[in-house]
C-alpha positions as CSV (number, residue, x, y, z in Angstrom):
1,X,-0.1,0.0,0.0
2,X,1.2,3.4,-0.8
3,X,0.3,6.8,0.7
4,X,0.9,10.4,-0.6
5,X,1.3,13.1,2.0
6,X,1.3,16.9,1.4
7,X,0.3,18.9,4.4
8,X,0.2,22.6,5.3
9,X,-0.8,21.9,8.8
10,X,1.8,19.7,10.3
11,X,0.0,18.9,13.4
12,X,0.2,15.1,14.1
13,X,1.6,14.3,10.7
14,X,4.8,12.7,12.0
15,X,3.0,10.4,14.4
16,X,0.5,9.5,11.8
17,X,3.1,8.8,9.1
18,X,5.2,6.8,11.5
19,X,2.2,4.6,12.2
20,X,1.5,4.2,8.6
21,X,5.0,3.0,8.0
22,X,4.5,0.3,10.7
23,X,1.4,-0.8,9.1
24,X,3.3,-1.5,5.8
25,X,2.7,1.8,3.8
26,X,5.2,3.2,1.5
27,X,5.4,6.9,1.9
28,X,5.7,9.6,-0.7
29,X,5.6,13.3,0.3
30,X,6.0,16.7,-1.2
31,X,9.3,18.5,-0.3
32,X,8.1,20.6,2.7
33,X,6.2,17.7,4.2
34,X,9.1,15.3,3.6
35,X,11.6,17.6,5.3
36,X,9.3,17.9,8.4
37,X,8.9,14.2,8.6
38,X,12.7,13.6,8.3
39,X,13.4,15.9,11.1
40,X,11.1,13.8,13.3
41,X,12.9,10.6,12.0
42,X,10.3,9.4,9.6
43,X,11.4,8.5,6.1
44,X,9.3,9.4,3.0
45,X,10.3,9.3,-0.6
46,X,10.0,12.3,-2.9
47,X,7.1,12.7,-5.1
48,X,9.7,13.3,-7.8
49,X,10.6,9.5,-7.5
50,X,7.1,8.9,-8.9
51,X,7.1,11.6,-11.5
52,X,10.7,11.8,-12.6
53,X,10.1,15.6,-12.8
54,X,11.4,18.2,-10.2
55,X,9.1,20.8,-9.0
56,X,8.3,23.4,-11.6
57,X,7.1,27.0,-12.0
58,X,8.4,28.2,-8.6
59,X,7.2,24.9,-6.9
60,X,3.6,25.2,-8.0
61,X,3.7,22.2,-10.1
62,X,4.8,19.2,-8.0
63,X,2.1,16.6,-8.3
64,X,0.3,17.3,-11.6
65,X,1.5,14.1,-13.3
66,X,-0.1,10.8,-14.7
67,X,2.0,8.8,-12.3
68,X,0.2,10.3,-9.5
69,X,-3.4,11.0,-10.8
70,X,-3.6,7.6,-12.5
71,X,-2.4,5.9,-9.3
72,X,-5.2,7.8,-7.4
73,X,-8.0,7.7,-10.0
74,X,-7.7,4.0,-11.2
75,X,-10.7,1.9,-10.4
76,X,-9.7,-1.1,-8.5
77,X,-12.6,-3.1,-9.8
78,X,-11.9,-2.3,-13.5
79,X,-9.2,-4.6,-15.0
80,X,-8.5,-2.5,-17.9
81,X,-7.6,0.5,-15.9
82,X,-5.2,-1.6,-13.8
83,X,-3.7,-3.2,-17.0
84,X,-3.0,0.4,-18.2
85,X,-1.1,1.3,-15.0
86,X,0.9,-2.0,-15.3
87,X,1.7,-1.2,-18.9
88,X,3.2,2.1,-17.9
89,X,4.8,1.1,-14.6
90,X,2.4,3.2,-12.4
91,X,1.6,2.0,-8.9
92,X,-1.7,2.5,-7.0
93,X,-1.9,5.2,-4.3
94,X,-4.3,4.1,-1.7
95,X,-4.2,6.9,0.8
96,X,-4.0,10.7,0.1
97,X,-3.3,12.9,3.0
98,X,-3.6,16.7,2.1
99,X,-4.6,19.8,3.8
100,X,-4.4,22.9,1.8
101,X,-2.7,26.1,2.7
102,X,-5.0,28.5,4.6
103,X,-6.3,31.4,2.5
104,X,-9.3,33.1,4.2
105,X,-7.4,33.9,7.5
106,X,-4.4,35.3,5.8
107,X,-6.3,37.7,3.5
108,X,-8.5,38.7,6.3
109,X,-5.7,39.4,8.5
110,X,-4.3,42.2,6.5
111,X,-4.9,44.0,3.2
112,X,-3.2,41.6,0.7
113,X,-2.8,42.7,-2.9
114,X,-4.3,40.6,-5.7
115,X,-0.9,39.4,-7.0
116,X,0.2,38.2,-3.6
117,X,-3.2,36.6,-2.9
118,X,-3.1,34.7,-6.1
119,X,0.3,33.2,-5.2
120,X,-1.3,31.9,-2.0
121,X,-3.7,29.7,-3.8
122,X,-3.1,26.0,-3.3
123,X,-4.2,24.6,-6.6
124,X,-2.3,21.2,-6.3
125,X,-3.5,20.4,-2.9
126,X,-7.2,21.0,-3.8
127,X,-6.8,19.0,-6.9
128,X,-5.2,16.0,-5.1
129,X,-8.1,16.0,-2.6
130,X,-10.7,16.1,-5.3
131,X,-9.2,13.2,-7.2
132,X,-8.8,11.0,-4.1
133,X,-12.5,11.8,-3.0
134,X,-13.7,11.0,-6.5
135,X,-12.4,7.5,-6.1
136,X,-13.5,6.9,-2.6
137,X,-14.4,3.3,-3.7
138,X,-10.7,2.5,-3.4
139,X,-8.9,5.4,-2.1
140,X,-8.9,7.2,1.4
141,X,-8.9,11.0,1.2
142,X,-7.8,12.8,4.5
143,X,-7.9,16.4,4.8
144,X,-7.8,17.1,8.5
145,X,-5.5,16.0,11.4
146,X,-8.7,15.0,13.4
147,X,-9.2,12.1,11.1
148,X,-5.9,10.5,11.5
149,X,-7.0,8.5,14.5
150,X,-10.0,6.9,13.0
151,X,-8.0,5.9,9.9
152,X,-5.3,4.3,12.0
153,X,-7.8,2.5,14.1
154,X,-9.5,0.9,11.1
155,X,-6.2,0.0,9.5
156,X,-5.1,-1.8,12.6
157,X,-8.4,-3.6,13.4
158,X,-9.8,-4.2,9.8
159,X,-6.7,-4.1,7.7
160,X,-8.3,-1.4,5.6
161,X,-10.3,1.8,6.0
162,X,-14.0,0.8,5.8
163,X,-16.2,2.0,2.9
164,X,-18.4,4.1,5.1
165,X,-15.3,5.9,6.6
166,X,-13.9,6.4,3.0
167,X,-17.1,8.1,1.8
168,X,-17.5,10.2,5.0
169,X,-13.8,11.3,4.5
170,X,-14.5,12.0,0.7
171,X,-17.5,14.3,1.6
172,X,-15.3,16.0,4.1
173,X,-12.7,16.5,1.4
174,X,-15.1,17.8,-1.1
175,X,-16.6,20.2,1.5
176,X,-13.1,21.5,2.3
177,X,-12.3,22.0,-1.4
178,X,-15.6,23.6,-2.0
179,X,-15.1,26.0,1.0
180,X,-11.5,26.8,0.0
181,X,-12.5,27.9,-3.5
182,X,-15.6,29.7,-2.2
183,X,-13.3,31.8,0.1
184,X,-11.1,32.6,-2.8
185,X,-14.2,33.6,-4.8
186,X,-15.3,35.8,-1.9
187,X,-11.9,37.7,-1.9
188,X,-12.0,38.1,-5.7
189,X,-15.5,39.4,-5.5
190,X,-14.5,41.8,-3.0
191,X,-11.6,43.0,-5.2
192,X,-14.0,43.3,-8.0
193,X,-16.6,45.3,-6.0
194,X,-19.2,42.4,-6.7
195,X,-21.5,42.5,-3.6
196,X,-24.1,40.1,-5.0
197,X,-22.3,37.8,-7.3
198,X,-24.2,35.4,-9.7
199,X,-23.4,32.5,-7.3
200,X,-23.1,33.2,-3.7
201,X,-21.3,30.5,-1.6
202,X,-21.7,30.4,2.2
203,X,-18.6,29.0,3.9
204,X,-19.2,28.0,7.5
205,X,-17.3,25.8,9.9
206,X,-19.1,24.1,12.9
207,X,-18.5,25.5,16.3
208,X,-20.7,23.1,18.1
209,X,-23.6,20.8,18.0
210,X,-26.4,22.2,20.0
211,X,-28.9,20.0,22.2
212,X,-31.8,21.2,20.0
213,X,-33.1,24.2,18.0
214,X,-35.9,26.6,18.8
215,X,-37.9,23.6,19.9
216,X,-36.8,20.2,21.4
217,X,-37.8,18.3,18.3
218,X,-35.5,20.3,15.9
219,X,-31.8,19.4,15.7
220,X,-29.4,22.3,15.6
221,X,-25.7,23.1,15.3
222,X,-23.8,26.6,15.6
223,X,-21.5,27.5,12.7
224,X,-19.1,30.4,12.2
225,X,-18.1,32.3,9.1
226,X,-14.7,31.4,7.9
227,X,-14.1,34.8,6.3
228,X,-15.3,36.8,9.2
229,X,-12.7,38.8,11.1
230,X,-14.5,41.2,13.5
231,X,-14.9,40.1,17.2
232,X,-18.2,38.1,17.3
233,X,-20.2,35.8,19.2
234,X,-18.9,32.9,17.2
235,X,-15.4,33.6,18.6
236,X,-16.5,34.1,22.2
237,X,-15.1,32.2,25.2
238,X,-17.4,30.7,27.7
239,X,-16.3,31.5,31.2
240,X,-19.2,29.9,33.3
241,X,-22.4,27.8,32.9
242,X,-23.7,25.3,30.5
243,X,-23.2,25.7,26.7
244,X,-26.0,28.2,25.4
245,X,-29.0,26.8,23.7
246,X,-30.1,27.8,20.3
247,X,-32.6,30.4,21.6
248,X,-30.0,31.8,24.1
249,X,-27.4,32.2,21.4
250,X,-30.0,34.3,19.3
251,X,-30.6,36.6,22.4
252,X,-27.0,36.7,23.4
253,X,-26.1,37.8,19.8
254,X,-28.7,40.4,19.9
255,X,-27.5,41.7,23.3
256,X,-24.0,41.8,22.0
257,X,-24.8,43.7,18.8
258,X,-27.0,46.2,20.5
259,X,-24.6,47.1,23.3
260,X,-21.7,47.4,20.8
261,X,-23.7,49.8,18.8
262,X,-23.0,52.4,21.4
263,X,-19.7,54.0,22.3
264,X,-20.4,55.2,25.9
265,X,-20.8,52.6,28.7
266,X,-24.0,50.8,27.7
267,X,-26.1,48.0,29.2
268,X,-28.9,46.2,27.4
269,X,-31.3,43.4,28.5
270,X,-32.8,41.4,25.6
271,X,-35.7,38.9,25.4
272,X,-36.7,37.1,22.1
273,X,-34.0,39.2,20.5
274,X,-35.7,42.4,21.3
275,X,-34.2,45.0,23.9
276,X,-36.5,45.2,26.9
277,X,-34.1,47.8,28.6
278,X,-31.3,49.8,27.2
279,X,-29.3,52.6,28.8
280,X,-26.0,54.5,28.6
281,X,-24.2,56.4,31.4
282,X,-20.9,57.6,32.6
283,X,-20.9,54.4,34.9
284,X,-21.7,50.9,33.9
285,X,-23.5,50.2,37.0
286,X,-25.8,53.1,36.5
287,X,-26.5,52.2,32.9
288,X,-27.6,48.8,34.2
289,X,-30.0,50.2,36.9
290,X,-31.5,52.5,34.1
291,X,-31.8,49.6,31.8
292,X,-33.4,47.3,34.3
293,X,-35.9,50.0,35.3
294,X,-37.3,50.1,31.7
295,X,-39.2,46.8,32.5
296,X,-38.1,44.8,35.5
297,X,-40.8,42.1,34.8
298,X,-39.9,41.4,31.2
299,X,-36.1,41.5,32.1
300,X,-36.7,38.3,34.2
301,X,-34.8,35.5,32.6
302,X,-33.3,37.7,29.9
303,X,-29.9,38.3,28.6
304,X,-27.5,41.1,29.7
305,X,-25.1,42.6,27.2
306,X,-22.5,45.2,28.1
307,X,-19.9,47.1,25.9
308,X,-17.2,47.3,28.7
309,X,-15.2,45.1,30.8
310,X,-18.0,44.1,33.5
311,X,-17.0,45.4,36.9
312,X,-17.7,44.1,40.5
313,X,-20.3,46.7,41.2
314,X,-22.4,46.1,38.1
315,X,-21.9,42.3,38.6
316,X,-23.4,42.6,42.3
317,X,-26.6,44.1,40.9
318,X,-26.8,41.7,38.0
319,X,-26.5,38.9,40.5
320,X,-29.5,40.2,42.5
321,X,-31.7,39.3,39.6
322,X,-32.5,36.2,37.4
323,X,-30.9,36.1,34.0
324,X,-29.9,33.4,31.5
325,X,-26.6,34.9,30.3
326,X,-24.3,37.9,30.4
327,X,-22.2,38.7,27.5
328,X,-19.3,41.3,27.6
329,X,-15.9,42.1,26.2
330,X,-14.4,40.9,29.4
331,X,-15.0,40.4,33.1
332,X,-13.0,41.6,36.1
333,X,-11.8,39.1,38.7
334,X,-14.4,40.6,41.1
335,X,-17.2,40.2,38.6
336,X,-16.3,36.7,37.8
337,X,-16.2,35.8,41.4
338,X,-19.6,37.2,42.0
339,X,-21.3,35.8,38.9
340,X,-19.6,32.4,38.8
341,X,-21.5,31.8,42.1
342,X,-24.9,32.0,40.3
343,X,-25.7,28.5,39.3
344,X,-26.8,28.1,35.7
345,X,-25.7,31.6,34.6
346,X,-23.8,31.6,31.2
347,X,-20.9,34.0,31.0
348,X,-19.4,34.8,27.6
349,X,-16.5,37.1,26.8
350,X,-16.4,38.3,23.1
351,X,-12.8,39.1,22.0
352,X,-12.2,42.6,20.5
353,X,-12.2,43.2,16.8
354,X,-8.8,42.7,15.1
355,X,-6.6,45.7,14.9
356,X,-6.7,48.0,12.0
357,X,-5.7,46.6,8.7
358,X,-7.8,43.5,9.0
359,X,-11.1,43.3,7.1
360,X,-14.4,41.5,6.8
361,X,-15.2,40.1,3.5
362,X,-17.4,37.2,2.0
363,X,-20.7,37.1,3.8
364,X,-19.7,39.2,6.8
365,X,-21.4,42.3,5.8
366,X,-24.6,40.5,4.4
367,X,-27.8,39.6,6.1
368,X,-30.1,36.7,5.2
369,X,-33.7,35.7,5.4
370,X,-34.8,32.1,4.8
371,X,-37.6,31.8,2.3
372,X,-38.9,28.6,0.6
373,X,-36.3,27.3,-1.8
374,X,-33.8,30.1,-1.2
375,X,-32.5,33.0,0.6
376,X,-33.1,36.8,0.5
377,X,-29.7,38.6,0.8
378,X,-29.2,42.2,1.8
379,X,-26.5,44.5,3.1
380,X,-26.5,44.7,7.0
381,X,-28.6,47.5,8.2
382,X,-26.4,50.4,9.7
383,X,-27.2,53.6,11.4
384,X,-25.1,55.9,9.2
385,X,-27.3,58.9,10.3
386,X,-25.9,62.2,9.2
387,X,-27.1,64.8,11.7
388,X,-26.6,67.3,9.1
389,X,-29.3,65.8,7.1
390,X,-32.0,65.6,9.9
391,X,-35.0,67.7,8.9
392,X,-36.9,69.5,11.7
393,X,-40.5,69.6,10.3
394,X,-42.3,71.2,13.3
395,X,-42.4,74.8,14.3
396,X,-40.5,73.9,17.5
397,X,-36.9,72.6,17.3
398,X,-35.8,69.9,19.8
399,X,-33.7,71.1,22.7
400,X,-30.2,69.7,22.9
401,X,-31.2,67.2,25.5
402,X,-34.2,66.1,23.3
403,X,-32.0,65.7,20.4
404,X,-29.4,63.6,22.4
405,X,-32.3,61.4,23.5
406,X,-33.8,61.3,20.0
407,X,-30.6,60.0,18.5
408,X,-30.2,57.5,21.3
409,X,-33.7,56.1,20.7
410,X,-33.3,56.1,17.0
411,X,-30.2,54.0,17.3
412,X,-32.1,51.7,19.7
413,X,-35.1,51.3,17.2
414,X,-32.8,49.7,14.7
415,X,-32.6,46.8,16.9
416,X,-36.4,46.4,17.8
417,X,-38.5,44.3,15.5
418,X,-41.1,46.2,13.4
419,X,-43.4,48.0,14.1
420,X,-40.9,49.4,16.4
421,X,-41.5,52.2,19.0
422,X,-38.9,53.3,21.5
423,X,-39.5,55.8,24.3
424,X,-36.4,57.3,25.9
425,X,-35.4,59.7,28.5
426,X,-32.0,60.7,29.8
427,X,-30.2,58.2,27.4
428,X,-32.3,55.3,28.7
429,X,-35.3,53.5,27.3
430,X,-38.5,53.9,29.4
431,X,-40.8,52.0,27.1
432,X,-40.5,49.7,24.1
433,X,-43.2,48.4,21.7
434,X,-42.2,45.7,19.5
435,X,-43.3,43.3,16.7
436,X,-46.9,44.5,16.4
437,X,-49.0,44.5,13.2
438,X,-50.3,48.1,14.1
439,X,-47.9,50.9,14.9
440,X,-50.5,52.4,17.1
441,X,-50.6,49.3,19.3
442,X,-46.7,49.4,19.4
443,X,-47.2,53.0,20.7
444,X,-49.7,52.0,23.3
445,X,-47.5,49.1,24.5
446,X,-44.4,51.4,24.9
447,X,-46.5,54.1,26.7
448,X,-48.1,51.3,28.9
449,X,-44.7,50.0,30.0
450,X,-43.4,53.6,30.5
451,X,-46.3,54.7,32.7
452,X,-45.5,58.1,34.3
453,X,-42.1,58.0,32.8
454,X,-43.5,58.7,29.4
455,X,-43.9,62.4,30.4
456,X,-41.2,64.5,28.9
457,X,-39.7,61.4,27.1
458,X,-39.0,61.3,23.4
459,X,-40.2,58.7,20.9
460,X,-38.5,57.0,18.0
461,X,-40.4,55.1,15.3
462,X,-38.6,52.7,12.9
463,X,-40.9,53.8,10.0
464,X,-43.4,56.6,9.4
465,X,-46.8,57.0,10.8
466,X,-49.3,56.1,8.2
467,X,-51.9,58.0,10.3
468,X,-51.3,60.8,13.0
469,X,-53.2,58.8,15.7
470,X,-49.9,57.4,17.1
471,X,-48.6,60.9,17.5
472,X,-51.7,62.1,19.2
473,X,-51.6,59.2,21.8
474,X,-47.9,59.9,22.6
475,X,-48.6,63.7,22.9
476,X,-51.5,62.9,25.3
477,X,-49.0,60.8,27.5
478,X,-46.7,63.8,27.6
479,X,-44.0,62.8,25.0
480,X,-42.2,66.0,23.9
481,X,-40.3,65.0,20.7
482,X,-40.4,62.5,18.1
483,X,-38.0,61.0,15.4
484,X,-39.2,59.2,12.4
485,X,-38.3,58.6,8.8
486,X,-41.1,60.5,7.4
487,X,-42.4,59.9,3.9
488,X,-46.1,59.2,4.5
489,X,-48.6,60.8,2.2
490,X,-50.2,62.0,5.5
491,X,-47.1,63.6,6.7
492,X,-48.7,67.0,6.8
493,X,-51.4,65.6,9.1
494,X,-48.7,64.2,11.4
495,X,-46.9,67.6,11.6
496,X,-50.1,69.4,12.1
497,X,-50.8,67.3,15.2
498,X,-47.2,67.6,16.4
499,X,-47.5,71.3,16.1
500,X,-50.9,71.5,17.8
501,X,-49.2,69.8,20.9
502,X,-46.1,71.9,20.7
503,X,-44.0,68.8,20.0
504,X,-40.7,68.8,18.1
505,X,-40.5,66.4,15.3
506,X,-37.5,65.3,13.2
507,X,-37.4,63.4,10.0
508,X,-34.5,61.1,9.2
509,X,-35.3,60.3,5.6
510,X,-34.5,56.5,6.3
511,X,-36.3,53.8,8.0
512,X,-35.2,50.7,10.0
513,X,-37.5,47.9,9.4
514,X,-36.6,44.7,11.2
515,X,-38.8,41.8,10.3
């Protein structure tokens, strides 16, 4: 039996190759792999001994040769093909061990020009894997060090790699090759400015299997984007508690994204992906108190997200309530000591975004909605609100304090499911109405949750008011200023109602629907 080895990831390869030799395999390796094996005392012949041709074109052409591909692709159950190999003195290759040079992490780590990126593409390795996987009936394709153990175990116990394992490894090899070329395509699409290419490949790697999905009867897993570089939940470190469930991951991600949308110390409490409390303040503990005050009842069992290292003072107040998880950029030792004493509380630390020079590409800046038979794909919604383009449409202009709260509430509305209404005062939400078919009902829910705190609050609406009723209801409750996109055919009616109640109203010219 013969094995061909060409690995960019050298983890475990020497031990694997040594065991293959003991099992009677004749080893051939490309130069870099061969040198690594030799340094560890494992002998392997050069692939040039198979091809009788040295590496060409700067080492890019090593294995493209009939002596290699015929030995891989020949069907063991087709006598004519075996006779052809014998006629030309070509031996069979039974095991192909290849992992390609990483591409996505490198071009994401820094701005790499097109010429340098092209030189990084491992054409030969991908071709070898594809050929070995195609002939899984007789050849074992191994593309990851994690597979070495099962291959060796079956070789020891069965004398061969089982058909089931060969086909599973073949599927793994094809998935690896497909993902590799998709990552290259994503890079080239970015270079070409092609945001929505004719074929959009999603490259994801499994982070973990989950106990279940949204409901216990649904199987689920968590995958991360291979081309994503910014700090995200997929890269978080869990410091305490059981692994998050499918639903908790959704809420944790929502809490993280909302908190990180603000630059001042911010705390958000989420439930079913909507914020139920959100506040900023000079001190994190004060932001937490104000966020909790929005709706202490709905906050029970929610997720807490912060955009600063969590300190002991804030942790003590969080520990006084019941939550599923806390997500933060980090935790002080005091905070960890307090929160790790809470049974069942999940603590996740999300790493910072990479330093300047790294970049997101591929699907990192795209959002997806599943529909039958396909996906709807759009650019991620972003705030990008130019204050200079805000249009005050009422007779009264907002005060500086009102404008600050309006911008806070408008940013928050982006994270609330439509129809979204956010009431805020002093950089804190006081009432939120979410996911209602009627905008008026969202206004009523937000006002009911705010109670007396609605007086002197401001209101943000993610889309225009089709009728002025919602503005009338808010004015009656004591709301003093409103921010909304505008654009309704009844805008003049809305402005007239606002002027009648001496409200200030600002149009943004853009909406923030979130279905």
